[in-house]
PAZALO-702629 format. One record per residue: z, x, y of N, C-alpha, C in turn. Coordinates in steps of 0.001 Angstrom, whole numbers, padded with zeros to 6 digits, always signed. Atoms other than C-alpha are relative to their C-alpha. Example, Ala and Ser with C-alpha at 12.3 -4.5 7.8 and 13.67 -1.06 7.14 Angstrom:
2
+000000+000890-001190+007800+012300-004500+000000+000900+001200;-000060-000820-001190+007140+013670-001060+000730-000770+001090;
end
This chain:
268
-001254+000041+000758-006527-023311+032309-000259+000372-001457;+000099-000339+001416-005997-021800+028873+000443-001205-000817;-000300+001181+000794-006080-024610+026317+000298+000321-001456;-000178-000376+001400-005850-022689+023040+000853+001265-000052;-000904-001148+000068-002942-020351+022288+000518+000157-001421;-000742-000268+001229-001291-018710+019305+001476+000073+000360;-001442-000033-000225+002486-018902+018931+000643+000870-001073;-000809-000801+000923+004808-016329+017346+001443-000462+000140;-001343+000580-000076+008149-017936+016500+000629-000009-001375;-000730+000056+001266+010840-017983+013838+001196-000941+000105;-001287+000695-000092+014220-019363+014969-000159-001428+000526;+000085+001391-000470+015051-022994+015888-000492-000151+001435;+000470+000092-001380+014528-022361+019613-001516+000155+000051;+001447-000170+000058+011030-021090+018845-000695-001214-000566;+000584+001207+000591+010349-024115+016661-000037-001143+001004;-000054+001081-000989+011436-026486+019434-001051+000193+001090;+001021-000265-001014+009214-024792+022010-001393-000227-000587;+001278+000221+000666+006324-024802+019524-000362-001490-000018;+000285+001431+000097+006627-028566+019031-000432-000569+001347;+000368+000518-001325+006455-029198+022762-001333+000567+000465;+001289-000593-000380+003597-026759+023317-001149-000704-000710;+001059+000638+000781+001632-028523+020601-000434-001331+000591;+000401+001241-000666+001621-031681+022745-000855+000272+001231;+000727-000341-001222-000051-029796+025617-001197+000912-000250;+001051-000974+000279-002265-027164+023977-000431-000090-001455;+000410-000207+001378-004291-026510+020880+000639+001304-000474;-000655-001192+000539-002244-024074+018787-000887+000556-001116;+000948-000569+000966-004627-021767+016924+000683+000404-001299;-000777-000368+001188-001950-020489+014528+001435+000266+000416;-001395-000398-000210+001759-019812+014187+000264+001234-000844;-000409-001226+000685+002892-016310+013312+001515-000042-000130;-001434+000079+000222+006341-016339+011757+000410+000984-001082;-000491-000972+000982+008526-014197+009540-000150-000541-001421;+000118+000456+001393+008186-014313+005738+001191-000841-000414;-001090+000797+000548+010259-016807+003769+001155+000912-000408;-001190-000797+000290+013827-015591+003219+001022-000855-000737;-001048+000772+000694+016803-016586+001024+000873-000735+001005;-000823+000813-000909+018848-019369+002589+000878-000934-000813;-000888+000963+000638+021717-021677+001752+000823+000608-001111;-000903-000484+001046+024276-021435-001002-000753+000475-001227;+000775-000410+001166+021615-021178-003690-000872+001207+000233;+000790-001176-000391+019868-018363-001788-001446-000123-000463;+001404+000202+000338+016487-019889-002520-000866+000338+001211;+000905-000324-001087+013481-018785-000509-000315-001254+000807;+000284+001124-000896+012940-021018+002506-000788+000492+001197;+000762-000342-001188+010536-021032+005399+000847-000092+001251;-000717+000026-001271+011674-020441+008953-000133-001369+000652;+000162+001259-000741+012266-023391+011296-001377-000142+000649;+001333+000061-000607+009011-022478+013047-001070-000312-001043;+000960+000312+001066+007132-022560+009732+000070-001473-000366;-000166+001409+000336+008583-025958+008906-000672-000883+001057;+000620+000772-001073+007478-027269+012309-001519+000106-000061;+001450-000194+000070+003989-025773+011927-000610-000780-001152;+000495+000779+001138+003564-027344+008494-000066-001482+000352;-000021+001412-000381+004554-030731+009894-001119-000323+000979;+001033+000203-001013+002060-030301+012745-001406+000325-000513;+001301-000351+000556-000743-029076+010468-000638+001211+000641;+000490-001199-000675-001055-025719+012230-000078+001146-001015;+000082-001156+000902-002304-022633+010300+001164+000971+000217;-001195-000850-000037+000537-020209+009468-000331+001387-000535;+000079-001383+000466+000583-016423+009163+001420+000528-000136;-001343-000533+000239+003634-014661+007676-000046+001475-000424;+000071-001421+000377+003016-010899+007735+001387+000647-000031;-001241-000792+000025+005811-008522+006753+000135+000805+001282;+000026-000699-001288+004800-006550+009820-001359-000220+000622;+001249+000211-000720+002144-006930+012457-000799+001290+000079;+000902-001152-000127-000828-004599+012419-001210-000436+000801;+001192+000300-000777-003943-004374+014544-001042-000671-000892;+001102+000614+000719-006856-006560+013528+000226-001414-000468;-000223+001393+000398-005211-009909+012828-000840-000935+000874;+000733+001027-000731-007429-012826+013793+000964-001156+000273;-000958+001037-000380-005071-015147+015693-000671-001200+000647;+000730+001143-000532-007778-017420+017050+000189-000239+001481;-000220+000140-001438-006758-016864+020676+000206+001371+000613;-000228-001250-000734-006665-014146+023303+001399+000060+000581;-001354+000030-000552-003094-015156+024185+000986-000472-001059;-001069+000377+000919+000107-015336+022142+001259-000273+000813;-001308+000302-000575+003322-017027+023256+001041+000292-001077;-001046-000379+000952+006259-015374+021473+001320-000587+000460;-001282+000639-000312+009528-017306+021317+000926+000170-001197;-000968-000193+001087+012462-016134+019191-000719+000368-001299;+000786-000423+001159+010054-014369+016832+000793+000928-000907;-000934-000817+000767+012394-011590+015728-000562+001245-000654;+000572-001236+000520+009969-008813+014747-000591+000802+001148;+000588-000879-001011+008804-005815+016759-001522-000123-000047;+001458+000042-000099+005219-006082+017973-000471+001378+000443;+000411-001372-000347+003620-002593+017912-000955+000031+001187;+000857-000154-001175+001756-001255+020916-001453-000309-000308;+001407+000218+000305-001598-001353+019138-000321-001486-000160;+000193+001451+000080-001120-005084+018526+000082-000622+001391;-000116+000498-001372+000007-005721+022097-001265+000294+000801;+001194-000389-000747-003129-003928+023324-001197-000908-000282;+001146+000816+000383-005413-006423+021574-000150-001272+000824;+000027+001268-000735-004483-009476+023666+001278-000108+000826;-001201+000212-000804-001930-010794+026146+001056-000709-000841;-001157+000620+000644+001470-011541+024644+001000-000363+001094;-001075+000455-000876+003882-013639+026692+001239-000243-000850;-001249+000217+000713+007522-013717+025644+000895-000927+000814;-000917+000946-000632+009882-016599+026425+001415+000372-000417;-001363-000438+000287+013514-015525+026697+000992-000911+000716;-000931+000942-000627+016414-017963+027325+001156+000677+000723;-001012-000566-000896+018250-015970+029981-000684+000383+001299;+000534-000470-001272+017826-014717+033529-000133+001521-000065;+000196-001439+000146+016443-011302+032669+000007+000691+001357;-000414-000858+001118+017483-008546+032960+001400-000270-000553;-001291+000345+000603+020798-010256+032198-000241-000591-001390;+000002+000458+001384+021308-010797+028484-001333+000207-000721;+001070-000380+000919+018451-008961+026887+000572+000027-001423;-000463-000141+001368+018685-009161+023119+000029-001293-000784;+000122+001015+001047+019314-011430+020160+000728-001304+000286;-000829+001206-000158+021947-013919+021397+000285-000279+001474;-000228+000162-001443+021426-014556+025124+000760-001262+000378;-000711+001241-000323+022622-018165+025155+001467+000118-000375;-001380-000123+000475+025721-017427+023103+000803+000957+000878;-000741-000976-000812+026684-014365+025152+000221-000509+001418;-000203+000564-001335+026167-016188+028445+001171-000969+000001;-001115+000943+000083+028554-018924+027324+001317+000725-000237;-001220-000765+000233+031099-016437+025993+000505+000650+001282;-000378-000652-001257+031041-014696+029363+000390-001000+001081;-000326+001010-001002+031564-018000+031179-000979-000048+001155;+000991+000010-001078+028336-017658+033182-000177-001430+000528;+000172+001347-000551+028036-020634+035578-001444-000467-000011;+001398+000380+000124+024261-020537+035277-000706+000955-000947;+000889-000842+000784+021595-019219+032985-001412-000487+000297;+001358+000432-000289+017870-019900+032695-000967+000490-001041;+001076-000428+000885+014564-018982+031134-000912+000936+000769;+000916-000964-000593+012281-016044+031820-001217+000153-000896;+001240-000299+000717+008643-015589+030813-000461+001382+000439;+000401-001374-000293+007636-011937+030579-001250+000361-000795;+001023-000607+000855+004707-009910+029361+000718+000843-001031;-000702-000695+001065+005823-008597+026009-000358+001476-000005;+000172-001439+000150+006328-004840+025761+000868+000443-001169;-000726-000468+001183+007747-002692+022990+001499+000070+000251;-001432-000085-000302+011092-002132+024758+000596-001397+000036;-000628+001306+000185+013507-004977+024079+000134-000782+001297;-000110+000963-001109+013022-007839+026578-000102+000654+001371;+000064-000780-001229+012050-005338+029273-001302-000193+000772;+001301+000162-000640+008571-006573+030230+000081-000599+001387;+000034+000570-001351+007541-007607+033731-000007-001530-000044;-000252+001446-000051+008331-011162+034793-001194-000746+000596;+001034+000894-000518+005662-013842+035186+000611-001245+000625;-000654+001206-000528+008043-016747+035811+001447-000005-000448;-001430+000078+000326+011767-017429+035863+000590-001210+000705;-000675+001158-000602+013923-020490+036477+001432-000070-000487;-001421+000119+000323+017699-020857+036602+000392-001464-000103;-000618+001320+000005+019782-023903+035767+001495+000158-000204;-001449-000058+000084+023478-024679+035928+000462-000260-001430;-000658+000256+001277+025699-024552+032855+001200-000883+000281;-001113+000921-000214+028002-027556+032807+001222+000464-000788;-001218-000465+000680+031647-026947+031806+000092-000410-001459;-000086+000446+001385+031200-028939+028608-001269+000298-000800;+001207-000379+000745+027790-027525+027632+000354+000967-001111;-000084-000991+001060+027729-025848+024251-001373+000633-000170;+001273-000696+000180+024938-023631+022914-001125-000985-000278;+001023+000990+000283+023083-026653+021592-000546-000629+001262;+000429+000614-001254+022984-028253+025038-000818+000976+000835;+000734-000996-000783+021849-025022+026687-001376+000255-000601;+001315-000186+000627+019066-024542+024148-000923-001180+000307;+000826+001162-000343+017844-028100+024817-000533+000137+001421;+000445-000203-001377+017734-027407+028555-001039+001113+000072;+000909-001152-000030+016036-024060+027917-001381-000358-000534;+001288+000372+000580+013324-025649+025796-000893-000692+001021;+000788+000695-001010+012195-028004+028542-000467+000923+001112;+000359-000951-001057+012276-025276+031185-001068+000961-000500;+000939-000967+000553+010414-022869+028901-001423-000545-000016;+001348+000572+000101+007478-025211+028318-000608-000197+001382;+000515+000162-001365+007148-025995+032024-000417+001345+000595;+000341-001324-000518+007179-022286+032894-001276+000531-000644;+001213-000462+000681+004565-021460+030263-001218-000716+000566;+001123+000763-000538+002337-024238+031556-000400+000522+001381;+000298-000521-001334+002633-022883+035100-000695+001354-000074;+000618-001323+000131+001784-019339+033999-001425-000124-000521;+001333+000123+000588-001181-020428+031885-000982-000686+000940;+000872+000669-000958-002534-022589+034714-000455+000933+001111;+000324-000957-001057-002649-019561+037021-001096+000939-000496;+001075-000881+000470-005989-017706+036704+000315+001486+000144;-000370-001411-000192-004343-014482+037905+001511+000101+000187;-001459-000053-000146-000596-014548+037161+000470+001386+000423;-000574-001253-000488+001479-011902+038902+001214+000348-000850;-001128-000485+000790+003885-009839+036812+000786+000994+000855;-000835-000877-000825+006791-008268+038718+001049+000695-000863;-001002-000718+000799+009172-005622+037383+001344-000707+000052;-001358+000524+000000+012643-006736+036372+000861+000835+000949;-000909-000706-000898+015362-005857+038859+001399-000541-000179;-001394+000399+000147+019137-005957+038792+000654+000687-001174;-000775-000632+001069+021835-004962+036339-000422-000541-001364;+000386+000357+001360+020832-004948+032682+001251-000202-000846;-001052+000212+000990+023195-006491+030141-000669-000388-001314;+000577+000219+001321+022665-006855+026406+000801-001050-000778;-000583+001080+000797+023318-009859+024178-000085+000386-001471;+000005-000438+001392+024263-008356+020838-000001-001206-000941;+000004+001035+001032+023654-010406+017706+001435-000404-000327;-001339+000484+000337+026639-012579+016777+000420+000587-001344;-000529-000650+001200+028734-010659+014233+001168-000816-000541;-001117+000769+000571+031412-011998+011866+001256+000014+000865;-001228-000060-000793+034217-010774+014142-000083-000857+001258;+000153+000851-001177+032761-012765+017052+000420-001432-000279;-000315+001378+000372+033516-015950+015128+001503-000253-000109;-001436+000148+000205+037254-015294+014793+000700-000206+001347;-000758+000276-001216+039434-016876+017470+001371+000646-000080;-001325-000603-000122+042377-014692+018413+000819-000905+000916;-000712+001013-000762+044804-017372+019520+000964+000573+001026;-000795-000653-001042+046687-014832+021614-000816+000216+001274;+000855-000206-001163+043703-014587+023963+000112-001192+000952;-000045+001120-000960+043467-016720+027134-000826-001186-000494;+000656+001212+000482+042475-020312+026452-001426-000121+000516;+001360+000074-000549+039438-020062+028740-000977+000778-000862;+000856-000814+000857+037991-017259+026606-000243-000693-001336;+000131+000652+001299+038655-019212+023431-000922-001214+000076;+000863+001167-000158+037035-022405+024702-001449+000436+000197;+001358-000500-000196+034004-020419+025869-000605+000485-001315;+000501-000447+001303+033709-018861+022411-000376-001184-000876;+000308+001198+000782+033850-022285+020766-001299-000620+000482;+001237+000559-000554+031140-023580+023103-001211+000839-000408;+001108-000898+000311+028991-020530+022423-000453-000106-001442;+000300-000001+001428+029151-020969+018654-000241-001393-000568;+000220+001378+000442+028630-024732+018511-001349-000496+000529;-000360+000580+001304+026899-026552+016917-000606+000735-001187;+000834-000656+001006+025063-023882+014918+000690+001093-000797;-000646-001118+000689+027519-021143+013924+001439-000348-000355;-001379+000407+000225+031131-022197+014353+001006+001115+000200;-001107-000932-000204+034267-020433+015550+001096-000300-001018;-001006+000163+001048+037047-019863+013031+001377+000377+000512;-001378-000285-000393+040810-019907+013409+000934-000398-001126;-001081+000393+000905+043978-020061+011354+000984-000844+000811;-000858+000934-000732+045886-023118+012579+000939-000674-000998;-001023+000563+000901+049143-024262+010967-000159+000524-001429;+000121-000641+001305+048486-021839+008161-001254-000356-000764;+001239+000416+000658+045069-023320+007351-001197+000579+000749;+001236-000487-000610+041620-021829+007957-000908-001171+000328;+000895+001074-000429+039396-024167+009964-001103+000582+000877;+001042-000269-000985+036149-024035+011875+000230-000937+001174;-000220+000790-001215+036616-025205+015454-001354-000229+000668;+001298+000333-000571+033554-027033+016774+000083-000407+001460;-000201+000353-001407+034948-028382+020039+001459+000238+000359;-001367-000275-000452+037993-027472+022096+000055-000174+001511;-000210+000108-001439+039489-027878+025558+001264+000750+000363;-001231-000626-000488+042231-026392+027701+001000-001099+000312;-001023+001016-000200+045433-028414+027637+000689+000122+001345;-000720+000010-001275+047701-029273+030542+000907+001208+000160;-000866-001170-000053+049904-026336+029621-000786+001296-000024;+000837-001197-000016+046952-023943+029713-000279+000579-001365;+000231-000483+001357+046785-023589+025931-001266-000623-000593;+001161+000522+000710+043814-024067+023616+000380-001276-000755;-000193+001239+000746+043570-027616+022262-001274-000265-000799;+001174+000358+000798+041144-028087+019345-000298-001490+000137;+000419+001397-000105+039153-031327+019587-000687-000444-001284;+000697+000316+001256+036917-031232+016512+000066+001224-000905;-000163-001110+000927+037568-029096+013443-000630-000363-001342;+000519+000203+001359+036296-028640+009912+000779+000896-000955;-000726-000831+000964+038623-027490+007130-000954+000597-001024;+000830-000657+001007+037242-025133+004497-000354-000988-001107;+000453+000904+001039+035148-027159+002070+000012-001460+000378;-000093+001388-000432+035610-030324+004129-001054-000360+001020;+000946+000499-000997+033798-032326+006753+000579+000164+001396;-000465-000027-001384+033988-032257+010514+000826-001252+000285;-000849+001128-000372+036697-034459+011951+000746+000327+001285;-000805-000245-001188+038839-034909+015019+001230+000821-000397;-001192-000814+000255+041740-032503+015315+001195-000886-000330;-001117+000908+000263+044163-035428+015415-000052-000537-001431;+000132+000496+001371+042774-036803+012140+000371+001084-001000;-000345-001108+000897+043111-033386+010543+001524+000181-000052;-001451-000123-000031+046731-033159+011669+000674-001114-000802;-000578+001102+000763+047462-036593+010227-000133+000252-001501;+000184-000327+001408+046015-035428+006919+000995+001034-000488;-000996-001009+000395+048385-032449+006906+001373-000640-000213;-001334+000606+000068+051399-034716+007416+000128-000982-001139;-000076+001043+001044+050468-037261+004761+000279+000580-001367;
end
């Protein structure tokens, strides 16, 4: 069994997988993206994966781009929500496994969890592939599906994906000769969430709107103009009349609250 691995991660999902892997393996280093402006003050901040690595005492590398010759302290790298292209000459140096939170080849790309929820997929899952230059197109080493509950939002799906991901990685690393099979089936792409994806068109069917709210909660937020006021909708349901019913909202500059409490504030 491989006991020492490097991890390439940036986003929160990568940080969560890193934390769990660190309880099972020695992590030689974490490769993550350089610090970037964040928050209202636009001050430089480390990625979620960097923050996790610092807390765990793991060495950190933050190259602007990957080039051949980096000493990563391991012959294997687990990449999870890393966000940078890995050139062929770097891939040729060692085995790179990529963890992707979807049932590849469905939802290749930047926002697989969000797009699966927006589409109303009844199930999703996690796939471990050998990393190749083409986006999420590598051969599959392991894959596991799980059901998406009607009230699951993106946060809940990411939590489920994290546990599945670590179990799949452990199974692959325990195999002295893992088999990689080509992806098969229809390819779909999960485009990055854009500003227009956050706007709820209240003329659309309520099912689509609720799915959008689930997809964008609790990390992004869907926006709507309700009673002439701009609010972020964090939770919603379908009413008895088939219309969208907000459950939890956040007015501009305010805090999250129940929709009923917000309505009472408008009337007072």
